[in-house]
C-alpha positions in Angstrom: 37.2 -52.4 100.3 39.7 -50.1 101.9 40.1 -46.5 100.7 43.1 -46.3 98.4 45.9 -44.0 99.2 45.5 -40.5 97.9 46.0 -40.3 94.1 45.0 -43.9 93.3 41.8 -45.7 92.5 41.4 -49.5 92.9 39.6 -51.0 89.9 40.0 -54.7 90.7 41.3 -57.2 93.2 43.4 -60.1 91.8 42.4 -63.5 93.0 43.7 -66.8 91.6 45.4 -68.1 88.5 43.5 -69.3 85.4 45.0 -71.6 82.9 48.7 -72.1 82.5 49.8 -69.0 80.6 49.9 -66.5 83.4 46.2 -65.4 83.4 44.7 -64.4 86.7 41.0 -63.9 87.8 39.9 -60.6 89.4 37.0 -59.1 91.3 35.8 -56.1 89.3 35.3 -52.9 91.2 34.2 -50.7 88.3 31.9 -50.7 85.3 32.4 -53.7 83.0 33.0 -51.4 80.0 36.0 -49.8 81.7 38.3 -52.8 81.5 39.0 -53.1 77.8 40.5 -49.5 77.9 43.1 -50.5 80.6 46.6 -50.6 79.1 48.8 -49.8 82.1 47.9 -50.4 85.8 49.8 -50.5 89.1 49.6 -53.5 91.5 49.5 -52.7 95.2 51.1 -54.2 97.7 54.2 -54.0 95.5 53.3 -50.8 93.6 54.7 -52.3 90.4 53.7 -51.0 87.1 52.2 -53.6 84.8 51.2 -53.5 81.1 47.9 -55.1 80.4 48.3 -57.5 77.5 44.7 -58.5 77.5 41.7 -58.2 79.8 38.2 -59.8 79.3 35.3 -61.3 81.0 34.7 -65.1 80.9 31.0 -65.2 81.8 31.0 -63.0 84.8 34.7 -63.5 85.8 37.2 -60.7 85.0 40.5 -62.1 83.6 43.8 -60.2 83.3 46.8 -61.2 81.3 49.8 -59.0 82.1 52.8 -58.6 79.7 55.7 -60.7 81.1 53.5 -62.8 83.4 53.6 -66.0 81.4 53.3 -68.9 83.9 51.1 -70.1 86.7 54.0 -69.3 89.1 54.3 -65.8 87.9 50.5 -65.2 88.2 50.4 -66.8 91.7 52.7 -64.1 93.0 50.1 -61.4 92.0 47.2 -63.0 93.9 45.7 -60.7 96.4 47.1 -57.5 94.8 44.9 -54.5 94.1 44.8 -53.3 90.5 45.0 -49.5 90.6 45.1 -46.6 88.2 46.0 -43.0 88.9 42.9 -41.0 90.2 43.3 -38.8 87.1 42.4 -41.9 85.0 39.1 -42.5 86.8 36.2 -43.5 84.6 33.7 -40.7 83.8 30.5 -41.0 85.7 27.0 -40.3 84.7 25.0 -37.7 86.7 23.8 -39.3 90.0 26.6 -41.9 90.0 29.3 -42.0 92.7 32.6 -43.7 93.4 32.5 -45.9 96.5 35.8 -44.4 97.6 34.2 -40.9 97.6 31.4 -42.0 99.9 33.7 -43.4 102.6 34.2 -40.7 105.2 31.0 -38.9 104.4 28.8 -38.1 107.4 25.4 -39.7 107.3 22.6 -37.4 108.6 18.9 -38.1 109.1 16.7 -35.8 107.0 13.9 -35.2 109.5 16.0 -34.7 112.7 19.4 -33.6 111.4 20.9 -36.2 113.7 24.2 -37.6 112.7 24.3 -41.4 112.4 28.1 -41.5 112.0 30.5 -41.6 109.1 30.6 -44.1 106.3 33.5 -46.5 107.0 33.0 -48.9 104.1 30.8 -50.6 101.5 29.3 -54.1 101.2 27.8 -55.7 98.1 24.6 -57.5 99.0 23.3 -58.8 95.7 20.9 -55.8 95.5 21.8 -52.2 96.1 25.1 -51.9 97.9 25.2 -51.2 101.6 26.8 -48.2 103.2 28.6 -49.4 106.4 28.3 -46.6 109.0 30.3 -46.3 112.2 28.9 -48.7 114.8 27.9 -51.3 112.3 24.7 -49.6 110.9 24.1 -50.9 107.3 22.1 -48.5 105.0 21.0 -49.6 101.6 22.5 -47.2 99.0 19.1 -46.6 97.3 17.8 -43.2 96.0 14.7 -43.6 98.1 16.8 -43.8 101.3 19.9 -41.8 100.4 18.0 -38.7 99.4 20.9 -36.2 99.2 24.4 -37.3 98.3 27.1 -34.7 98.3 30.7 -36.1 98.4 32.1 -32.6 97.9 30.7 -31.6 101.3 31.3 -35.1 102.7 27.6 -35.5 103.6 24.8 -38.0 102.8 21.3 -37.2 104.0 19.1 -40.3 104.5 15.4 -41.0 105.1 15.5 -44.3 106.9 12.5 -46.7 106.6 10.8 -47.4 109.9 12.5 -50.2 111.8 15.9 -50.1 109.8 17.9 -48.9 112.9 16.2 -51.7 114.9 17.5 -54.3 112.4 21.0 -52.9 112.5 21.5 -51.4 116.0 24.4 -49.0 116.1 
């Protein structure tokens, strides 16, 4: 996921149409409980404002229905767009939780040596804990036992890497 422009938070990625009434599937990028509260969003590439008529999960698939998008053709035009909200509308996080976008750009430093491993350039979902993508291709599991100090305000993540991790992911 790319970092959104300043002032915006991406909460979903629109994929393909569903049904024939303008519904569209999406990849969720936030907590499941966040979506029912969405009433107004902005779609990027176009930046167009959209009113959310309805949003729900069908099994594990997020489905959006936007007001005025009433056909397969209308919905197809939205495929690939990022669903964003103003940063001021971000969901409230519990202590110890972080936004992925706040981790991108943080310097990753080894606890024992103080050596910089590079900056976080992205995030990958792996089915388990997410993976921080660090400059040079190093993948670090985003687990409390490895990422021992996380401070987005100072743009720093201190890690204690398990033996052999760097050998599996040479940077």
